[in-house]
C-alpha angles and dihedrals in degrees: 000000000000132000134194109259109166110022120218119250124202120238089244093055092046090054092047092053092044094054093049098035113155116165088208093059110036121167121234094246091057092053089049093051119001095164098091087052091049091051090051091051094046088055103039108018112013092165101037123187106225129214091260093052096257124123127242115207122198108166121095095225093052092050091050090050091054094044091052096051101066090155093063099029111055127203092198109117101193093112096039098045097044098082093032098056113005103077138099134322094019095053089056137063132327089029094048143335114307109273090016130121125273114261092240092051094050091047101047094043093053100043119107097247094056100052138080132218134325094030093037092049093048096049094041092052092053093049094044088053088068095041098059120145091257092050093050092047088053089058094058099085092051092046090051090050091048095050092045090051090052090048092050090056092048091048093052090053096042092239141337137180116324092213106035097036099036125003098046095041094063104059093042089058094044095050089042088057093047090056091034091233108176112255092237089060099052103084096090096046098090094046092049092048095049091051096046095047091040087063089067092069113117092242117046127188120213088247092053092047093049092050091047093052092046091050094053090048093049092045091050092050089053095045093051089062093043093050092048089053092047092050089056095041108028120198130212105297089207090070107010106079094191092056090049093050091049095049093047126199129332089255089064096253110140138177122264115247090256092050091047096050095042095048090051086059090046092053090056093045096045093047098040113049099036095048092044088055093045093057097039094043091051098051091045092046088057088058090054095044105045095169092055089046092052092049092049093050091049093050094048092049091049094047110125096205143015090253091056089048090052091050092051093049091043091059091045094051091051090050092050088050090052099042096045107018111203091215108042101178138041131178140218137173122219109236090198139010110287144148134246115197092339094312117123115233116188126226109281093024113157112223127198113204108208102210092175091058096043090053090060097044108137090209087071107024126050110227087004095180092056128084106239111175093190094057112138131195087035105180094182120162097217089119093041121239140259126012091346096052109137111280091210100049095116091052092046090052091049092050090048096049094048097041097046096037097049092042090055092046092052099039108028093160101042117149135189109252094195136020109278118246117230123220092238095224130130099207101043115039117202147096134282096198136013113168113200143171124222093233 
């Protein structure tokens, strides 16, 4: 049984949306399939001036140029997020102290990804110290055991939901382990993460904003107790990220309490949504591209060694990341007047980096609109580029390889049993539900 997954869009409709594009008012057919619109923009308006005065970039080379120039293009979101989040009633009781800052504003302006040097450098160095190659390799046996346990449950039921019962369960456990969150406390983590990241969407309803602020507040309340316990009972800083963040660097420089708490939230969010989408998008893509699925299965079965199998899966994971980027949009602010590819950008210009468009740029990728799981030299931007490249990319790739590889090995004939339900978001591209059967 087959179901429509990515609906087609006519060139005329793609041009119509491209000409009127406003990230605050996106039509449903764009959210279902933005790629024809991205193609139209790359061709006719690769640096498009948006209705709010910002600039929307869709070419790979232009994104790389912005990523490379961290001195001109800032990741700090104090200016941008002030009017978006820090307003009544969310900067008042009961969300915070009267005259304070809204929980979402405090979180997103302190998280690693939305800061510049030196704060970004300091926090990233502490996190990377717990995500060394050796530390990630040490996680593999536990990750395999987790995936196999989830697969056992799915096999016993004859199927389930690719997202709820599999893809989303993996990163929550991995990040929970990194922070050493007790298993009994992990149930709210996914809901908190979805609400906080959902508040990054270009258009935000009052209900979404309220849920996002509540989620930050609830998460902070939990983390304060967890941090107090960890201060009294430290873990191994080589593997326990929270202990490492608490203890700080060898030179004695440590994070403030706000930085510590907010970057614990960031770690969950960064590792959860994108990895969930990677795994879910990949397994659903294989339903949509049966020839690629058949070829991948044949190559995995014919692999002469585990190393060869890892290579095959590694190429496939990077192609899934390119083809259906978990994170579709990034943002920067120009600190001074500058140019990108001959286009003038004034000081203070807000720039949206369309990762989903750049990853299908035909100037970089042959047959860019096709899934090709043996693609080599894959220079995708799913993890960003430059000083802000994702700190957890090696862990995400490991999770993807093990989850996708072991799922296919266990359920080579899996099929969707209902049409999958997309998340309906512009920034984070994935599915909310995808019921399937094992046969």
